[in-house]
N, C-alpha and C positions, 0 to 999 in steps of 0.2 A: 502493502500501497503503500504510495506516493501523500508530499505534503499536497492541499489541499484537497482533502479528501473528507466527505462526512458520510458518517455512518449510525443512521436512526437508529432510538427504541426497539428493542426487543429482534432486533435482523440478527441473523444468521451469519456467517462470512466461513465457505467450509477452507478447509486447510490447499494449502496451495493455488488457493486462488492470487489471482493480482487481480489491483484495483491499479489504473495514472491517470494523470490529468485529470485532476477538480473532480472526480466520479461521485455521483451524492447520493445513497442508497438510501433511501423515508424508512419509516417506520416499520415493522413486523418484515421483512424480505428475506429471504433465503436463499444461499447464493451457490451452486455445491463445487464441489470441490474441483480442483484447475481448471474451473473457469476465469477468464482476464476478460478486461475490463475496460475499454481505452479512449478515451477523448474529454470532453466534455459534457456525458451525458445524466443521466438522471433513472433511475429506476428507483418504479413508481411503489406506492405503498401499501402491503401485501404483496408482492410480485415472488416469482419464482423461478428464478434461472437454475437452469440444470449443468449438471455437471460435465465440464470439460468443452462450457458452451464459449463463445467469442459476438462478447456486444460489440458491436460497431454503433449502433443507433439509441436512442431513448426507450428507453420497457416501461407502458402503459400499464398503471395502478390495476392491482386483484387481476393478471394477465401471469401464463407461466410460454416462457423464451426457453429453446434447448436450441441444436447446431451450431456450424458454422458456415454460413457468421450465422448468430443467433436470429428462429425468425419465431412469431406467435406459432404456439399449441394448443392454446389455451386460454380463455378466459376465464376468471373466478366467476362462479355467483358467491 
């Protein structure tokens, strides 16, 4: 994790994950193991990033993203 990153309350960042470039992770998020989040991005509240995902775009609140590059898998109701 680099300088300028913000991690919200009750969020979980799993092992080997990389956050760099002023990333904001809002409250109640889960970032899977070995994920890469780079650039001035925002991970919305209660979002889930799958293990090994490479996030290059903002993630909307209450969604699940995964893959390389990370794509929307589903919305959480």
